[in-house]
PQR file of N, CA, C, O and H, with PARSE charges and radii, in Angstrom:
ATOM      1  N   MET A   1      -2.089   5.358 -12.796 -0.4000 1.5000
ATOM      2  CA  MET A   1      -2.103   6.180 -11.398 -0.0000 2.0000
ATOM      3  C   MET A   1      -0.332   6.132 -10.975  0.5500 1.7000
ATOM      4  O   MET A   1       0.191   5.019 -10.999 -0.5500 1.4000
ATOM      5  N   THR A   2       0.327   7.051 -10.689 -0.4000 1.5000
ATOM      6  CA  THR A   2       1.735   6.752 -10.259 -0.0000 2.0000
ATOM      7  C   THR A   2       2.182   6.503  -9.425  0.5500 1.7000
ATOM      8  O   THR A   2       3.203   5.855  -9.195 -0.5500 1.4000
ATOM      9  H   THR A   2      -0.098   7.956 -10.669  0.4000 1.0000
ATOM     10  N   GLY A   3       0.964   7.339  -8.373 -0.4000 1.5000
ATOM     11  CA  GLY A   3       1.472   7.272  -6.782 -0.0000 2.0000
ATOM     12  C   GLY A   3       0.400   7.678  -6.297  0.5500 1.7000
ATOM     13  O   GLY A   3      -0.676   7.794  -6.885 -0.5500 1.4000
ATOM     14  H   GLY A   3       0.135   7.866  -8.560  0.4000 1.0000
ATOM     15  N   ALA A   4       0.673   7.942  -5.066 -0.4000 1.5000
ATOM     16  CA  ALA A   4      -0.523   8.617  -3.835 -0.0000 2.0000
ATOM     17  C   ALA A   4      -0.012   8.996  -2.436  0.5500 1.7000
ATOM     18  O   ALA A   4       0.700   8.319  -1.695 -0.5500 1.4000
ATOM     19  H   ALA A   4       1.546   7.848  -4.588  0.4000 1.0000
ATOM     20  N   GLU A   5      -0.501  10.167  -2.241 -0.4000 1.5000
ATOM     21  CA  GLU A   5       0.333  10.800  -0.963 -0.0000 2.0000
ATOM     22  C   GLU A   5      -1.414  10.392   0.142  0.5500 1.7000
ATOM     23  O   GLU A   5      -2.642  10.462   0.090 -0.5500 1.4000
ATOM     24  H   GLU A   5      -1.080  10.717  -2.843  0.4000 1.0000
ATOM     25  N   PHE A   6      -0.185   9.946   1.070 -0.4000 1.5000
ATOM     26  CA  PHE A   6      -1.750   9.305   2.870 -0.0000 2.0000
ATOM     27  C   PHE A   6      -1.718  10.241   3.641  0.5500 1.7000
ATOM     28  O   PHE A   6      -0.820  11.035   3.363 -0.5500 1.4000
ATOM     29  H   PHE A   6       0.813   9.890   1.113  0.4000 1.0000
ATOM     30  N   ALA A   7      -2.597  10.629   4.913 -0.4000 1.5000
ATOM     31  CA  ALA A   7      -2.487  11.395   5.743 -0.0000 2.0000
ATOM     32  C   ALA A   7      -1.760  10.378   6.324  0.5500 1.7000
ATOM     33  O   ALA A   7      -1.625   9.181   6.069 -0.5500 1.4000
ATOM     34  H   ALA A   7      -3.327   9.984   5.139  0.4000 1.0000
ATOM     35  N   GLU A   8      -1.132  11.448   7.528 -0.4000 1.5000
ATOM     36  CA  GLU A   8      -0.259  10.477   8.443 -0.0000 2.0000
ATOM     37  C   GLU A   8      -1.622  10.289   9.906  0.5500 1.7000
ATOM     38  O   GLU A   8      -2.602  10.976  10.195 -0.5500 1.4000
ATOM     39  H   GLU A   8      -1.241  12.420   7.736  0.4000 1.0000
ATOM     40  N   ASP A   9      -1.109   9.199  10.434 -0.4000 1.5000
ATOM     41  CA  ASP A   9      -2.020   8.758  11.234 -0.0000 2.0000
ATOM     42  C   ASP A   9      -1.567   9.804  12.880  0.5500 1.7000
ATOM     43  O   ASP A   9      -0.572  10.529  12.889 -0.5500 1.4000
ATOM     44  H   ASP A   9      -0.313   8.640  10.199  0.4000 1.0000
ATOM     45  N   GLY A  10      -2.473   9.667  14.078 -0.4000 1.5000
ATOM     46  CA  GLY A  10      -2.161  10.116  15.639 -0.0000 2.0000
ATOM     47  C   GLY A  10      -1.982  12.056  15.504  0.5500 1.7000
ATOM     48  O   GLY A  10      -2.652  12.653  14.661 -0.5500 1.4000
ATOM     49  H   GLY A  10      -3.281   9.078  14.071  0.4000 1.0000
ATOM     50  N   GLU A  11      -1.417  12.499  16.052 -0.4000 1.5000
ATOM     51  CA  GLU A  11      -1.663  13.583  16.285 -0.0000 2.0000
ATOM     52  C   GLU A  11      -1.111  14.447  15.656  0.5500 1.7000
ATOM     53  O   GLU A  11      -0.982  15.597  16.075 -0.5500 1.4000
ATOM     54  H   GLU A  11      -0.873  12.013  16.737  0.4000 1.0000
ATOM     55  N   ASN A  12      -0.535  13.878  14.125 -0.4000 1.5000
ATOM     56  CA  ASN A  12       0.140  14.741  13.332 -0.0000 2.0000
ATOM     57  C   ASN A  12      -1.223  14.160  12.064  0.5500 1.7000
ATOM     58  O   ASN A  12      -0.842  14.626  10.989 -0.5500 1.4000
ATOM     59  H   ASN A  12      -0.640  12.944  13.785  0.4000 1.0000
ATOM     60  N   PHE A  13      -2.122  13.633  11.905 -0.4000 1.5000
ATOM     61  CA  PHE A  13      -3.677  13.555  11.401 -0.0000 2.0000
ATOM     62  C   PHE A  13      -3.836  14.984  10.183  0.5500 1.7000
ATOM     63  O   PHE A  13      -3.593  15.157   8.989 -0.5500 1.4000
ATOM     64  H   PHE A  13      -2.432  13.255  12.778  0.4000 1.0000
ATOM     65  N   ALA A  14      -4.613  16.126  11.796 -0.4000 1.5000
ATOM     66  CA  ALA A  14      -4.867  17.093  10.790 -0.0000 2.0000
ATOM     67  C   ALA A  14      -3.821  17.815   9.914  0.5500 1.7000
ATOM     68  O   ALA A  14      -3.937  18.042   8.710 -0.5500 1.4000
ATOM     69  H   ALA A  14      -4.811  15.986  12.766  0.4000 1.0000
ATOM     70  N   GLU A  15      -2.549  18.212  10.888 -0.4000 1.5000
ATOM     71  CA  GLU A  15      -1.964  19.163  10.191 -0.0000 2.0000
ATOM     72  C   GLU A  15      -1.431  18.055   8.747  0.5500 1.7000
ATOM     73  O   GLU A  15      -1.463  18.814   7.778 -0.5500 1.4000
ATOM     74  H   GLU A  15      -2.455  18.027  11.866  0.4000 1.0000
ATOM     75  N   SER A  16      -1.149  17.170   8.439 -0.4000 1.5000
ATOM     76  CA  SER A  16      -1.261  16.438   7.226 -0.0000 2.0000
ATOM     77  C   SER A  16      -1.901  16.201   6.216  0.5500 1.7000
ATOM     78  O   SER A  16      -1.596  15.884   5.067 -0.5500 1.4000
ATOM     79  H   SER A  16      -1.122  16.554   9.226  0.4000 1.0000
ATOM     80  N   ILE A  17      -3.089  16.435   6.893 -0.4000 1.5000
ATOM     81  CA  ILE A  17      -4.500  16.798   5.691 -0.0000 2.0000
ATOM     82  C   ILE A  17      -4.217  18.162   5.251  0.5500 1.7000
ATOM     83  O   ILE A  17      -4.069  18.494   4.075 -0.5500 1.4000
ATOM     84  H   ILE A  17      -3.337  16.693   7.827  0.4000 1.0000
ATOM     85  N   LYS A  18      -4.142  19.047   6.421 -0.4000 1.5000
ATOM     86  CA  LYS A  18      -3.430  20.656   5.964 -0.0000 2.0000
ATOM     87  C   LYS A  18      -2.566  20.318   4.941  0.5500 1.7000
ATOM     88  O   LYS A  18      -3.270  20.131   3.949 -0.5500 1.4000
ATOM     89  H   LYS A  18      -4.263  18.777   7.377  0.4000 1.0000
ATOM     90  N   LYS A  19      -1.836  20.209   4.772 -0.4000 1.5000
ATOM     91  CA  LYS A  19      -0.615  19.886   4.207 -0.0000 2.0000
ATOM     92  C   LYS A  19      -1.144  18.915   2.777  0.5500 1.7000
ATOM     93  O   LYS A  19      -0.790  19.659   1.863 -0.5500 1.4000
ATOM     94  H   LYS A  19      -1.264  20.361   5.578  0.4000 1.0000
ATOM     95  N   LEU A  20      -1.509  18.215   2.398 -0.4000 1.5000
ATOM     96  CA  LEU A  20      -2.248  17.586   1.172 -0.0000 2.0000
ATOM     97  C   LEU A  20      -3.377  18.513   0.487  0.5500 1.7000
ATOM     98  O   LEU A  20      -3.728  18.377  -0.685 -0.5500 1.4000
ATOM     99  H   LEU A  20      -1.796  17.610   3.140  0.4000 1.0000
ATOM    100  N   ALA A  21      -3.876  19.436   1.344 -0.4000 1.5000
ATOM    101  CA  ALA A  21      -5.153  20.225   0.454 -0.0000 2.0000
ATOM    102  C   ALA A  21      -3.783  21.208  -0.174  0.5500 1.7000
ATOM    103  O   ALA A  21      -4.076  21.667  -1.278 -0.5500 1.4000
ATOM    104  H   ALA A  21      -3.591  19.546   2.296  0.4000 1.0000
ATOM    105  N   ASP A  22      -3.183  21.381   0.028 -0.4000 1.5000
ATOM    106  CA  ASP A  22      -2.531  22.634  -0.223 -0.0000 2.0000
ATOM    107  C   ASP A  22      -2.723  24.144  -0.377  0.5500 1.7000
ATOM    108  O   ASP A  22      -2.505  24.833  -1.373 -0.5500 1.4000
ATOM    109  H   ASP A  22      -2.945  21.008   0.924  0.4000 1.0000
ATOM    110  N   GLY A  23      -3.280  24.590   1.090 -0.4000 1.5000
ATOM    111  CA  GLY A  23      -4.072  25.245   1.023 -0.0000 2.0000
ATOM    112  C   GLY A  23      -5.597  25.889   0.485  0.5500 1.7000
ATOM    113  O   GLY A  23      -6.236  26.919   0.703 -0.5500 1.4000
ATOM    114  H   GLY A  23      -3.457  24.031   1.900  0.4000 1.0000
ATOM    115  N   ASP A  24      -5.759  24.761  -0.271 -0.4000 1.5000
ATOM    116  CA  ASP A  24      -7.745  24.435  -0.661 -0.0000 2.0000
ATOM    117  C   ASP A  24      -7.916  24.205   0.511  0.5500 1.7000
ATOM    118  O   ASP A  24      -7.531  23.126   0.961 -0.5500 1.4000
ATOM    119  H   ASP A  24      -5.240  23.924  -0.448  0.4000 1.0000
ATOM    120  N   GLU A  25      -8.746  25.461   1.607 -0.4000 1.5000
ATOM    121  CA  GLU A  25      -9.169  25.509   2.479 -0.0000 2.0000
ATOM    122  C   GLU A  25     -10.679  24.161   2.482  0.5500 1.7000
ATOM    123  O   GLU A  25     -10.781  23.127   3.142 -0.5500 1.4000
ATOM    124  H   GLU A  25      -9.059  26.337   1.241  0.4000 1.0000
ATOM    125  N   GLN A  26     -11.513  24.702   1.584 -0.4000 1.5000
ATOM    126  CA  GLN A  26     -12.216  24.217   0.689 -0.0000 2.0000
ATOM    127  C   GLN A  26     -12.001  22.634   1.011  0.5500 1.7000
ATOM    128  O   GLN A  26     -12.637  22.048   1.886 -0.5500 1.4000
ATOM    129  H   GLN A  26     -11.430  25.542   1.048  0.4000 1.0000
ATOM    130  N   LEU A  27     -11.025  22.030   0.189 -0.4000 1.5000
ATOM    131  CA  LEU A  27     -10.658  20.939   0.446 -0.0000 2.0000
ATOM    132  C   LEU A  27     -10.957  20.307   1.395  0.5500 1.7000
ATOM    133  O   LEU A  27     -12.030  19.753   1.633 -0.5500 1.4000
ATOM    134  H   LEU A  27     -10.509  22.507  -0.523  0.4000 1.0000
ATOM    135  N   GLU A  28      -9.431  20.377   2.386 -0.4000 1.5000
ATOM    136  CA  GLU A  28      -9.781  20.422   3.902 -0.0000 2.0000
ATOM    137  C   GLU A  28     -10.819  20.188   4.486  0.5500 1.7000
ATOM    138  O   GLU A  28     -11.040  19.175   5.150 -0.5500 1.4000
ATOM    139  H   GLU A  28      -8.560  20.827   2.193  0.4000 1.0000
ATOM    140  N   LYS A  29     -11.690  21.251   4.268 -0.4000 1.5000
ATOM    141  CA  LYS A  29     -13.288  20.675   5.176 -0.0000 2.0000
ATOM    142  C   LYS A  29     -13.726  19.974   4.502  0.5500 1.7000
ATOM    143  O   LYS A  29     -14.153  19.084   5.238 -0.5500 1.4000
ATOM    144  H   LYS A  29     -11.510  22.073   3.729  0.4000 1.0000
ATOM    145  N   ASP A  30     -13.967  19.696   3.403 -0.4000 1.5000
ATOM    146  CA  ASP A  30     -14.573  18.794   3.269 -0.0000 2.0000
ATOM    147  C   ASP A  30     -14.250  17.145   3.246  0.5500 1.7000
ATOM    148  O   ASP A  30     -15.124  16.320   2.978 -0.5500 1.4000
ATOM    149  H   ASP A  30     -13.620  20.418   2.805  0.4000 1.0000
ATOM    150  N   TYR A  31     -12.971  16.819   3.541 -0.4000 1.5000
ATOM    151  CA  TYR A  31     -11.695  15.665   4.083 -0.0000 2.0000
ATOM    152  C   TYR A  31     -12.265  15.833   5.021  0.5500 1.7000
ATOM    153  O   TYR A  31     -13.137  14.969   5.118 -0.5500 1.4000
ATOM    154  H   TYR A  31     -12.262  17.489   3.759  0.4000 1.0000
ATOM    155  N   PHE A  32     -12.271  16.985   6.404 -0.4000 1.5000
ATOM    156  CA  PHE A  32     -13.068  16.459   7.591 -0.0000 2.0000
ATOM    157  C   PHE A  32     -14.832  15.962   7.948  0.5500 1.7000
ATOM    158  O   PHE A  32     -15.208  14.984   8.594 -0.5500 1.4000
ATOM    159  H   PHE A  32     -11.563  17.687   6.325  0.4000 1.0000
ATOM    160  N   GLU A  33     -15.476  16.784   7.423 -0.4000 1.5000
ATOM    161  CA  GLU A  33     -16.401  16.528   7.233 -0.0000 2.0000
ATOM    162  C   GLU A  33     -16.580  15.000   6.895  0.5500 1.7000
ATOM    163  O   GLU A  33     -16.627  14.107   7.741 -0.5500 1.4000
ATOM    164  H   GLU A  33     -15.170  17.579   6.898  0.4000 1.0000
ATOM    165  N   SER A  34     -16.680  14.820   5.397 -0.4000 1.5000
ATOM    166  CA  SER A  34     -16.512  13.267   4.937 -0.0000 2.0000
ATOM    167  C   SER A  34     -15.992  11.776   5.694  0.5500 1.7000
ATOM    168  O   SER A  34     -16.365  10.616   5.516 -0.5500 1.4000
ATOM    169  H   SER A  34     -16.641  15.546   4.711  0.4000 1.0000
ATOM    170  N   SER A  35     -14.972  12.367   6.604 -0.4000 1.5000
ATOM    171  CA  SER A  35     -13.983  11.709   7.452 -0.0000 2.0000
ATOM    172  C   SER A  35     -15.138  11.217   8.805  0.5500 1.7000
ATOM    173  O   SER A  35     -15.376  10.092   9.246 -0.5500 1.4000
ATOM    174  H   SER A  35     -14.669  13.309   6.750  0.4000 1.0000
ATOM    175  N   ASP A  36     -15.699  12.584   9.209 -0.4000 1.5000
ATOM    176  CA  ASP A  36     -16.399  12.501  10.271 -0.0000 2.0000
ATOM    177  C   ASP A  36     -17.816  11.570  10.190  0.5500 1.7000
ATOM    178  O   ASP A  36     -18.244  10.745  10.998 -0.5500 1.4000
ATOM    179  H   ASP A  36     -15.506  13.497   8.851  0.4000 1.0000
ATOM    180  N   SER A  37     -18.337  11.999   8.979 -0.4000 1.5000
ATOM    181  CA  SER A  37     -19.667  11.114   8.341 -0.0000 2.0000
ATOM    182  C   SER A  37     -19.268   9.741   8.140  0.5500 1.7000
ATOM    183  O   SER A  37     -20.150   8.901   8.316 -0.5500 1.4000
ATOM    184  H   SER A  37     -17.990  12.669   8.323  0.4000 1.0000
ATOM    185  N   MET A  38     -17.933   9.279   7.754 -0.4000 1.5000
ATOM    186  CA  MET A  38     -17.656   7.956   7.797 -0.0000 2.0000
ATOM    187  C   MET A  38     -18.036   7.154   9.388  0.5500 1.7000
ATOM    188  O   MET A  38     -18.802   6.250   9.719 -0.5500 1.4000
ATOM    189  H   MET A  38     -17.216   9.961   7.611  0.4000 1.0000
ATOM    190  N   LEU A  39     -16.956   8.115  10.184 -0.4000 1.5000
ATOM    191  CA  LEU A  39     -17.050   7.596  11.292 -0.0000 2.0000
ATOM    192  C   LEU A  39     -17.817   7.298  12.289  0.5500 1.7000
ATOM    193  O   LEU A  39     -17.623   6.378  13.084 -0.5500 1.4000
ATOM    194  H   LEU A  39     -16.333   8.850   9.916  0.4000 1.0000
ATOM    195  N   ALA A  40     -19.134   8.418  12.285 -0.4000 1.5000
ATOM    196  CA  ALA A  40     -20.444   8.539  12.390 -0.0000 2.0000
ATOM    197  C   ALA A  40     -21.754   7.081  12.021  0.5500 1.7000
ATOM    198  O   ALA A  40     -22.792   6.703  12.565 -0.5500 1.4000
ATOM    199  H   ALA A  40     -19.292   9.165  11.640  0.4000 1.0000
ATOM    200  N   GLN A  41     -20.877   6.613  10.714 -0.4000 1.5000
ATOM    201  CA  GLN A  41     -21.635   5.354  10.359 -0.0000 2.0000
ATOM    202  C   GLN A  41     -21.173   4.676  11.076  0.5500 1.7000
ATOM    203  O   GLN A  41     -21.887   4.522  12.066 -0.5500 1.4000
ATOM    204  H   GLN A  41     -20.034   6.920  10.272  0.4000 1.0000
ATOM    205  N   TYR A  42     -19.934   3.942  11.109 -0.4000 1.5000
ATOM    206  CA  TYR A  42     -19.415   2.849  11.338 -0.0000 2.0000
ATOM    207  C   TYR A  42     -19.194   2.492  12.859  0.5500 1.7000
ATOM    208  O   TYR A  42     -18.988   1.371  13.324 -0.5500 1.4000
ATOM    209  H   TYR A  42     -19.353   4.068  10.305  0.4000 1.0000
ATOM    210  N   GLN A  43     -19.311   4.084  13.751 -0.4000 1.5000
ATOM    211  CA  GLN A  43     -19.346   3.614  15.193 -0.0000 2.0000
ATOM    212  C   GLN A  43     -21.548   3.249  15.638  0.5500 1.7000
ATOM    213  O   GLN A  43     -22.075   2.592  16.535 -0.5500 1.4000
ATOM    214  H   GLN A  43     -19.478   4.994  13.374  0.4000 1.0000
ATOM    215  N   ARG A  44     -22.153   4.072  14.480 -0.4000 1.5000
ATOM    216  CA  ARG A  44     -23.462   3.266  14.441 -0.0000 2.0000
ATOM    217  C   ARG A  44     -23.744   2.303  14.081  0.5500 1.7000
ATOM    218  O   ARG A  44     -24.724   1.786  14.618 -0.5500 1.4000
ATOM    219  H   ARG A  44     -21.725   4.606  13.750  0.4000 1.0000
ATOM    220  N   SER A  45     -22.983   1.505  12.907 -0.4000 1.5000
ATOM    221  CA  SER A  45     -23.575  -0.187  12.385 -0.0000 2.0000
ATOM    222  C   SER A  45     -22.677  -0.735  13.984  0.5500 1.7000
ATOM    223  O   SER A  45     -23.496  -1.087  14.833 -0.5500 1.4000
ATOM    224  H   SER A  45     -22.187   1.925  12.471  0.4000 1.0000
ATOM    225  N   VAL A  46     -21.304  -0.831  14.422 -0.4000 1.5000
ATOM    226  CA  VAL A  46     -20.778  -1.413  15.234 -0.0000 2.0000
ATOM    227  C   VAL A  46     -21.672  -1.396  16.442  0.5500 1.7000
ATOM    228  O   VAL A  46     -21.531  -2.356  17.198 -0.5500 1.4000
ATOM    229  H   VAL A  46     -20.639  -0.545  13.732  0.4000 1.0000
ATOM    230  N   LEU A  47     -22.449  -0.609  16.727 -0.4000 1.5000
ATOM    231  CA  LEU A  47     -23.568  -0.567  18.034 -0.0000 2.0000
ATOM    232  C   LEU A  47     -24.767  -0.835  17.460  0.5500 1.7000
ATOM    233  O   LEU A  47     -25.498  -1.165  18.394 -0.5500 1.4000
ATOM    234  H   LEU A  47     -22.564   0.172  16.112  0.4000 1.0000
ATOM    235  N   VAL A  48     -25.296  -0.872  16.577 -0.4000 1.5000
ATOM    236  CA  VAL A  48     -26.602  -1.402  15.693 -0.0000 2.0000
ATOM    237  C   VAL A  48     -26.345  -3.583  16.345  0.5500 1.7000
ATOM    238  O   VAL A  48     -27.068  -4.180  17.142 -0.5500 1.4000
ATOM    239  H   VAL A  48     -24.702  -0.604  15.818  0.4000 1.0000
ATOM    240  N   ASN A  49     -25.378  -4.017  15.759 -0.4000 1.5000
ATOM    241  CA  ASN A  49     -24.701  -5.075  15.878 -0.0000 2.0000
ATOM    242  C   ASN A  49     -24.439  -5.530  17.357  0.5500 1.7000
ATOM    243  O   ASN A  49     -25.132  -6.479  17.723 -0.5500 1.4000
ATOM    244  H   ASN A  49     -24.791  -3.532  15.111  0.4000 1.0000
ATOM    245  N   TYR A  50     -23.507  -4.984  18.316 -0.4000 1.5000
ATOM    246  CA  TYR A  50     -23.851  -5.253  19.155 -0.0000 2.0000
ATOM    247  C   TYR A  50     -25.070  -5.195  20.039  0.5500 1.7000
ATOM    248  O   TYR A  50     -25.170  -6.085  20.884 -0.5500 1.4000
ATOM    249  H   TYR A  50     -22.944  -4.213  18.018  0.4000 1.0000
ATOM    250  N   VAL A  51     -26.032  -4.255  19.963 -0.4000 1.5000
ATOM    251  CA  VAL A  51     -27.182  -4.279  20.475 -0.0000 2.0000
ATOM    252  C   VAL A  51     -28.239  -5.706  19.921  0.5500 1.7000
ATOM    253  O   VAL A  51     -28.981  -6.429  20.585 -0.5500 1.4000
ATOM    254  H   VAL A  51     -25.950  -3.532  19.277  0.4000 1.0000
ATOM    255  N   GLU A  52     -27.900  -5.707  18.367 -0.4000 1.5000
ATOM    256  CA  GLU A  52     -28.740  -7.141  18.458 -0.0000 2.0000
ATOM    257  C   GLU A  52     -28.264  -8.136  18.616  0.5500 1.7000
ATOM    258  O   GLU A  52     -29.074  -9.053  18.756 -0.5500 1.4000
ATOM    259  H   GLU A  52     -27.296  -5.120  17.828  0.4000 1.0000
ATOM    260  N   ASP A  53     -27.007  -8.455  18.672 -0.4000 1.5000
ATOM    261  CA  ASP A  53     -26.421  -9.756  19.268 -0.0000 2.0000
ATOM    262  C   ASP A  53     -26.502 -10.249  20.529  0.5500 1.7000
ATOM    263  O   ASP A  53     -26.588 -11.423  20.889 -0.5500 1.4000
ATOM    264  H   ASP A  53     -26.349  -7.711  18.559  0.4000 1.0000
ATOM    265  N   ASN A  54     -26.459  -9.002  21.330 -0.4000 1.5000
ATOM    266  CA  ASN A  54     -26.598  -8.777  22.669 -0.0000 2.0000
ATOM    267  C   ASN A  54     -28.425  -9.198  23.290  0.5500 1.7000
ATOM    268  O   ASN A  54     -28.748  -9.825  24.299 -0.5500 1.4000
ATOM    269  H   ASN A  54     -26.389  -8.048  21.038  0.4000 1.0000
ATOM    270  N   LYS A  55     -29.233  -8.618  22.315 -0.4000 1.5000
ATOM    271  CA  LYS A  55     -31.057  -8.748  22.371 -0.0000 2.0000
ATOM    272  C   LYS A  55     -31.020  -7.578  23.523  0.5500 1.7000
ATOM    273  O   LYS A  55     -31.688  -7.620  24.556 -0.5500 1.4000
ATOM    274  H   LYS A  55     -28.971  -8.109  21.495  0.4000 1.0000
ATOM    275  N   LEU A  56     -30.413  -6.872  23.275 -0.4000 1.5000
ATOM    276  CA  LEU A  56     -30.346  -5.674  24.386 -0.0000 2.0000
ATOM    277  C   LEU A  56     -31.800  -4.386  23.729  0.5500 1.7000
ATOM    278  O   LEU A  56     -32.198  -4.451  22.566 -0.5500 1.4000
ATOM    279  H   LEU A  56     -29.870  -6.838  22.436  0.4000 1.0000
ATOM    280  N   ASP A  57     -32.202  -3.642  24.456 -0.4000 1.5000
ATOM    281  CA  ASP A  57     -33.464  -2.870  24.748 -0.0000 2.0000
ATOM    282  C   ASP A  57     -32.549  -1.910  24.011  0.5500 1.7000
ATOM    283  O   ASP A  57     -31.740  -1.607  24.888 -0.5500 1.4000
ATOM    284  H   ASP A  57     -31.879  -3.589  25.401  0.4000 1.0000
ATOM    285  N   ILE A  58     -32.255  -1.349  23.069 -0.4000 1.5000
ATOM    286  CA  ILE A  58     -31.251  -0.091  23.607 -0.0000 2.0000
ATOM    287  C   ILE A  58     -32.423   0.830  21.578  0.5500 1.7000
ATOM    288  O   ILE A  58     -32.201   0.676  20.377 -0.5500 1.4000
ATOM    289  H   ILE A  58     -32.912  -1.594  22.357  0.4000 1.0000
ATOM    290  N   THR A  59     -32.870   1.168  21.900 -0.4000 1.5000
ATOM    291  CA  THR A  59     -33.237   2.355  20.286 -0.0000 2.0000
ATOM    292  C   THR A  59     -32.713   3.101  20.101  0.5500 1.7000
ATOM    293  O   THR A  59     -33.011   3.609  19.020 -0.5500 1.4000
ATOM    294  H   THR A  59     -33.050   1.294  22.876  0.4000 1.0000
ATOM    295  N   ALA A  60     -31.157   4.068  21.141 -0.4000 1.5000
ATOM    296  CA  ALA A  60     -30.538   5.346  20.446 -0.0000 2.0000
ATOM    297  C   ALA A  60     -28.982   5.099  21.117  0.5500 1.7000
ATOM    298  O   ALA A  60     -28.822   4.128  21.856 -0.5500 1.4000
ATOM    299  H   ALA A  60     -30.914   3.655  22.019  0.4000 1.0000
ATOM    300  N   TYR A  61     -27.968   5.923  20.857 -0.4000 1.5000
ATOM    301  CA  TYR A  61     -27.187   6.542  21.565 -0.0000 2.0000
ATOM    302  C   TYR A  61     -27.376   7.600  21.747  0.5500 1.7000
ATOM    303  O   TYR A  61     -28.498   8.099  21.668 -0.5500 1.4000
ATOM    304  H   TYR A  61     -28.098   6.712  20.257  0.4000 1.0000
ATOM    305  N   GLN A  62     -26.326   8.230  22.041 -0.4000 1.5000
ATOM    306  CA  GLN A  62     -26.274   9.807  22.171 -0.0000 2.0000
ATOM    307  C   GLN A  62     -24.730  10.179  22.446  0.5500 1.7000
ATOM    308  O   GLN A  62     -24.167   9.474  23.283 -0.5500 1.4000
ATOM    309  H   GLN A  62     -25.414   7.824  22.105  0.4000 1.0000
ATOM    310  N   ASP A  63     -24.292  10.778  22.091 -0.4000 1.5000
ATOM    311  CA  ASP A  63     -22.748  11.753  22.141 -0.0000 2.0000
ATOM    312  C   ASP A  63     -22.746  12.610  22.884  0.5500 1.7000
ATOM    313  O   ASP A  63     -23.878  13.093  22.858 -0.5500 1.4000
ATOM    314  H   ASP A  63     -24.749  11.351  21.410  0.4000 1.0000
ATOM    315  N   TYR A  64     -21.715  13.487  24.049 -0.4000 1.5000
ATOM    316  CA  TYR A  64     -22.134  14.081  24.956 -0.0000 2.0000
ATOM    317  C   TYR A  64     -22.023  15.462  24.042  0.5500 1.7000
ATOM    318  O   TYR A  64     -20.958  15.975  23.700 -0.5500 1.4000
ATOM    319  H   TYR A  64     -20.796  13.095  24.071  0.4000 1.0000
ATOM    320  N   GLY A  65     -23.080  15.854  23.786 -0.4000 1.5000
ATOM    321  CA  GLY A  65     -23.556  17.316  23.092 -0.0000 2.0000
ATOM    322  C   GLY A  65     -24.074  17.429  22.183  0.5500 1.7000
ATOM    323  O   GLY A  65     -24.544  18.469  21.721 -0.5500 1.4000
ATOM    324  H   GLY A  65     -23.945  15.436  24.064  0.4000 1.0000
ATOM    325  N   GLN A  66     -24.102  15.883  21.534 -0.4000 1.5000
ATOM    326  CA  GLN A  66     -25.150  15.697  20.111 -0.0000 2.0000
ATOM    327  C   GLN A  66     -26.755  15.337  20.665  0.5500 1.7000
ATOM    328  O   GLN A  66     -27.304  15.168  21.753 -0.5500 1.4000
ATOM    329  H   GLN A  66     -23.720  15.038  21.909  0.4000 1.0000
ATOM    330  N   ASP A  67     -27.124  15.333  19.288 -0.4000 1.5000
ATOM    331  CA  ASP A  67     -28.692  15.279  19.453 -0.0000 2.0000
ATOM    332  C   ASP A  67     -28.527  13.496  18.815  0.5500 1.7000
ATOM    333  O   ASP A  67     -27.806  13.341  17.830 -0.5500 1.4000
ATOM    334  H   ASP A  67     -26.678  15.470  18.403  0.4000 1.0000
ATOM    335  N   PRO A  68     -29.221  12.252  19.436 -0.5600 1.5000
ATOM    336  CA  PRO A  68     -29.415  10.931  19.810  0.2800 2.0000
ATOM    337  C   PRO A  68     -29.610  10.247  18.299  0.5500 1.7000
ATOM    338  O   PRO A  68     -30.444  10.570  17.453 -0.5500 1.4000
ATOM    339  N   VAL A  69     -28.662   9.277  18.220 -0.4000 1.5000
ATOM    340  CA  VAL A  69     -29.206   8.719  16.659 -0.0000 2.0000
ATOM    341  C   VAL A  69     -29.836   7.546  17.147  0.5500 1.7000
ATOM    342  O   VAL A  69     -29.626   7.009  18.235 -0.5500 1.4000
ATOM    343  H   VAL A  69     -27.984   9.014  18.907  0.4000 1.0000
ATOM    344  N   SER A  70     -30.688   7.159  16.188 -0.4000 1.5000
ATOM    345  CA  SER A  70     -31.620   5.545  16.507 -0.0000 2.0000
ATOM    346  C   SER A  70     -30.719   4.769  16.071  0.5500 1.7000
ATOM    347  O   SER A  70     -29.966   4.996  15.124 -0.5500 1.4000
ATOM    348  H   SER A  70     -30.859   7.594  15.304  0.4000 1.0000
ATOM    349  N   LEU A  71     -30.743   4.131  16.522 -0.4000 1.5000
ATOM    350  CA  LEU A  71     -30.021   2.235  16.435 -0.0000 2.0000
ATOM    351  C   LEU A  71     -31.420   1.504  15.630  0.5500 1.7000
ATOM    352  O   LEU A  71     -31.127   0.590  14.860 -0.5500 1.4000
ATOM    353  H   LEU A  71     -31.354   3.946  17.291  0.4000 1.0000
ATOM    354  N   THR A  72     -32.845   1.832  15.756 -0.4000 1.5000
ATOM    355  CA  THR A  72     -33.178   0.709  14.655 -0.0000 2.0000
ATOM    356  C   THR A  72     -33.896   1.146  13.695  0.5500 1.7000
ATOM    357  O   THR A  72     -34.863   0.507  13.280 -0.5500 1.4000
ATOM    358  H   THR A  72     -33.083   2.575  16.382  0.4000 1.0000
ATOM    359  N   ASP A  73     -33.359   2.833  12.973 -0.4000 1.5000
ATOM    360  CA  ASP A  73     -33.833   2.297  11.512 -0.0000 2.0000
ATOM    361  C   ASP A  73     -33.197   1.946  10.246  0.5500 1.7000
ATOM    362  O   ASP A  73     -33.880   1.557   9.299 -0.5500 1.4000
ATOM    363  H   ASP A  73     -32.574   3.352  13.310  0.4000 1.0000
TER
END
């Protein structure tokens, strides 16, 4: 490997992904889906740790408009 390109942060993120995908709509879609999946996994793991550390009786969380996500699996 001799170089790498990275997406920009903040408000330029989506546009920079489009630029990196260079017109490949499937690649762009795949990137956003994998990014969303990794964020959901991270969010769940943070919540699991918080619930366990604080001995809370919470078994799931739910983002607005989404299905509940179990914290006990």
